[in-house]
C-alpha positions in Angstrom: 12.0 25.1 2.6 8.6 24.4 4.1 6.7 21.4 2.7 3.9 22.4 0.4 0.7 20.4 0.2 -1.7 20.4 -2.7 -5.2 21.2 -1.4 -8.0 21.6 -3.8 -6.0 23.1 -6.6 -3.7 25.3 -4.4 -0.4 24.8 -2.7 -0.2 25.7 0.9 2.4 25.3 3.7 1.8 22.0 5.5 0.9 23.9 8.7 -2.0 25.6 6.8 -3.2 22.5 4.9 -6.5 22.4 6.8 -9.9 20.7 6.2 -13.1 21.1 8.2 -13.7 19.1 11.4 -17.1 18.2 9.8 -15.4 16.5 6.9 -16.7 12.9 6.6 -13.1 11.7 5.9 -12.2 12.8 9.5 -15.5 11.9 11.2 -16.1 8.5 9.5 -13.1 7.5 7.4 -15.3 8.3 4.4 -12.8 8.7 1.5 -10.2 6.9 -0.5 -6.4 7.2 -0.9 -3.3 6.0 -2.7 0.3 5.7 -1.5 2.6 6.2 -4.5 6.4 6.3 -4.9 8.7 8.4 -7.0 12.2 7.2 -7.8 15.0 9.2 -9.5 12.6 11.6 -11.2 9.9 9.1 -12.2 6.6 8.2 -10.5 6.3 4.5 -10.4 3.0 3.0 -11.7 1.3 6.3 -11.3 -1.5 5.5 -13.8 -2.2 2.1 -12.1 -2.5 3.9 -8.8 -4.8 6.5 -10.2 -6.9 3.8 -11.9 -7.3 2.0 -8.5 -8.2 5.3 -6.8 -10.9 6.0 -9.3 -12.3 2.5 -8.9 -12.3 2.8 -5.1 -14.2 6.1 -5.4 -16.7 4.6 -7.8 -17.3 1.7 -5.4 -18.3 4.1 -2.6 -20.1 6.5 -4.9 -17.6 9.3 -4.3 -17.3 11.6 -7.3 -13.7 12.9 -7.6 -13.8 16.4 -9.0 -10.7 15.8 -11.2 -10.1 13.6 -14.2 -7.3 11.0 -14.1 -5.2 13.3 -16.3 -5.6 16.3 -14.0 -4.9 14.1 -10.9 -1.7 12.9 -12.7 -0.6 16.5 -13.3 -1.4 17.5 -9.7 0.8 14.7 -8.4 3.7 15.7 -10.6 3.3 19.4 -9.8 3.3 18.6 -6.0 6.7 16.9 -6.5 8.0 19.8 -8.6 6.9 22.4 -6.1 8.7 20.5 -3.3 11.7 19.8 -5.5 11.5 16.1 -4.9 12.7 13.3 -7.2 12.6 10.5 -4.7 9.5 10.6 -2.5 6.4 9.0 -1.1 3.2 10.5 -2.2 -0.1 10.3 -0.4 -3.1 11.2 -2.6 -6.3 11.5 -0.6 -9.9 12.3 -1.5 -12.5 12.8 1.2 -16.3 13.0 1.0 -16.2 16.6 2.2 -18.0 18.5 4.9 -21.4 17.4 6.1 -23.3 17.4 9.3 -22.8 15.1 12.3 -25.0 12.4 10.7 -23.9 9.6 8.4 -25.7 10.6 5.2 -23.1 11.4 2.5 -25.7 13.2 0.5 -25.4 16.0 3.0 -21.7 16.5 2.3 -20.5 19.4 0.2 -17.7 19.2 -2.3 -15.1 16.4 -2.0 -11.7 17.5 -0.8 -8.5 16.5 -2.7 -5.1 16.8 -1.1 -1.7 15.5 -2.0 1.3 15.2 0.3 4.8 14.4 -1.0 7.7 13.7 1.4 10.5 11.3 2.0 9.9 8.0 3.6 11.8 5.0 5.0 9.5 2.3 6.3 12.0 -0.3 7.5 15.7 0.0 8.3 18.2 -1.5 5.9 18.9 -4.4 8.3 15.4 -5.9 7.6 16.2 -6.1 3.9 19.6 -7.6 4.6 18.8 -9.9 7.4 15.0 -10.4 7.1 11.9 -9.5 9.0 10.3 -11.3 12.0 6.5 -11.4 12.0 3.7 -12.4 14.4 0.2 -13.6 13.6 -2.3 -11.5 15.5 -5.8 -12.3 16.8 -7.4 -9.3 15.0 -9.1 -10.8 11.9 -9.2 -9.1 8.6 -12.5 -7.4 7.7 -14.8 -9.7 5.6 -15.1 -8.5 2.0 -18.9 -8.4 2.4 -18.4 -5.7 5.0 -15.7 -3.6 3.4 -14.3 -5.0 0.2 -10.4 -5.0 0.3 -10.4 -3.8 -3.3 -11.6 -0.4 -1.9 -8.6 1.5 -0.5 -10.5 3.6 1.9 -9.5 6.0 4.7 -11.0 3.6 7.3 -7.9 1.6 8.4 -8.9 0.9 12.0 -8.9 -2.9 11.3 -5.3 -2.7 10.2 -4.3 -0.3 13.0 -5.7 -2.6 15.7 -3.6 -5.4 14.2 -0.6 -3.1 14.2 -1.1 -2.2 17.8 -1.3 -5.8 18.7 2.0 -6.5 16.9 3.7 -3.5 18.5 2.6 -4.5 22.0 4.4 -7.8 21.4 7.5 -6.2 20.0 7.1 -6.9 16.3 7.2 -4.3 13.5 4.5 -6.0 11.3 1.7 -8.5 11.8 0.0 -11.2 9.7 -3.8 -11.0 9.6 -6.0 -14.0 9.0 -9.5 -13.9 7.6 -12.6 -15.2 9.4 -11.9 -18.7 8.2 -8.3 -18.8 9.4 -6.7 -18.3 6.0 -3.8 -15.9 5.6 -5.1 -12.6 4.1 -2.3 -10.0 4.3 -0.2 -7.9 6.7 -1.3 -4.6 8.2 0.2 -2.6 5.3 1.7 -5.2 3.0 0.8 -8.1 0.8 2.4 -11.5 1.7 4.0 -14.2 -0.6 5.4 -17.6 0.1 7.6 -19.6 -2.2 7.2 -23.4 -2.2 8.0 -26.2 -4.6 9.1 -23.7 -7.3 5.9 -21.6 -7.2 5.1 -18.2 -5.7 1.8 -18.1 -3.9 -0.1 -15.0 -2.6 -3.6 -14.8 -1.2 -6.4 -13.8 -3.5 -8.5 -10.7 -2.9 -11.6 -12.6 -1.8 -9.9 -13.8 1.4 -9.3 -10.1 2.4 -6.2 -9.0 0.6 -5.7 -5.8 -1.3 -4.5 -6.2 -4.9 -1.4 -4.2 -4.3 0.4 -2.4 -7.1 3.8 -3.7 -5.9 2.3 -7.2 -5.6 1.3 -7.1 -9.3 4.7 -5.8 -10.3 6.4 -8.6 -8.5 4.1 -11.2 -10.0 5.0 -9.8 -13.4 8.7 -9.9 -12.7 8.5 -13.4 -11.4 6.5 -14.8 -14.3 8.0 -12.9 -17.2 11.5 -12.1 -16.2 12.5 -15.0 -13.9 10.1 -17.6 -15.4 8.8 -18.6 -12.0 5.1 -19.6 -11.8 3.0 -17.3 -9.5 -0.5 -18.1 -8.4 -3.2 -16.8 -6.1 -4.1 -19.4 -3.6 -5.4 -19.8 -0.1 -3.1 -21.0 2.6 -2.8 -21.2 6.4 -0.1 -20.5 9.0 1.1 -24.1 8.5 2.1 -23.1 4.9 3.9 -20.0 6.2 5.9 -22.1 8.7 6.9 -24.7 6.1 7.6 -22.3 3.2 10.9 -22.3 1.4 10.8 -18.5 1.4 8.5 -15.7 2.5 8.4 -12.0 1.7 6.2 -8.9 1.9 5.4 -6.4 -0.8 4.1 -2.8 -0.6 4.5 0.6 -2.0 6.4 1.9 1.1 8.0 -1.4 2.0 8.9 -2.4 -1.6 10.0 -6.1 -1.3 11.2 -7.2 2.2 12.2 -10.8 3.2 10.7 -12.6 6.1 12.8 -15.1 8.1 10.8 -15.9 11.2 7.0 -16.2 11.8 5.5 -16.8 15.3 8.9 -18.0 16.5 9.3 -20.5 13.6 12.4 -20.1 11.5 11.6 -20.0 7.7 13.9 -22.5 5.9 17.5 -21.6 7.0 16.5 -18.3 8.6 18.1 -16.2 5.9 16.5 -14.1 3.0 15.8 -16.6 0.2 17.5 -16.6 -3.1 14.3 -15.9 -5.0 13.4 -13.1 -2.7 16.8 -11.5 -3.1 16.5 -11.8 -6.8 13.1 -10.2 -6.8 14.3 -7.3 -4.6 17.1 -6.7 -7.1 14.8 -6.9 -10.2 12.2 -4.7 -8.5 14.7 -2.0 -7.7 16.0 -2.1 -11.2 12.4 -1.7 -12.5 11.7 1.3 -10.4 14.8 3.1 -11.6 13.8 2.9 -15.3 10.0 2.9 -15.4 7.4 5.5 -14.5 6.0 8.9 -15.4 8.7 11.6 -15.6 8.3 14.4 -13.1 10.1 16.8 -15.4 9.7 16.9 -19.2 12.8 16.7 -21.3 11.9 19.8 -23.3 
């Protein structure tokens, strides 16, 4: 069965899911998006994702032509049409077609499209044995330029860091902010565990407030009774951490065992990290908006 893409209220074959070459999303990265996961017939944290999408759109003065409720139904229907119960969903809103200038006021109607397909970001061995990372020279955009709370289509900053990591033979990279503090990875949030506390960078250093990040903090504090705080830290704190891991919608929770050639603790996924992986997977299997009603 050919993959069907939701495009402005209609479902079309992926080969026919087309937007104009004059669309500002293509020409300038002018738009917003969300990456969302479905597990076992439920869409995990769907409403939280839609809330962030709407906030991102408001921040760049992009009026989405659908309400949150209609966006929710469009996501669910995209999964139903493609007969998917376990999937990665990409929900995108662009500014729409304009001229070759920058002025968004000259754009026509925003374009909304939703892609649902299967995804596997990392091989299982990374979850079993841990991930090796490198710190790259590409610095994270400063919040005063493009605020990290806005999940925009302009990901060139992250892509440049990803290229740098790939050229050095690493699957993921750590990005520092202009002051040398750890911000995030190219597509994931980062945590360290030290002296009984989980620490993750705050948004103001250049980190996205990830949905998985928030879920993990909630699991740690409420389920495992482990303190979790936002705090600034440097590469020194990475190298000397008791544990380190990444979180993201596609990655979920993945352990880190080596950074810049330094072995983290004993070089194996930490006990707290493994427990968080277990608890997060259990959470995704029981929570979320159902794709199919029970009626």
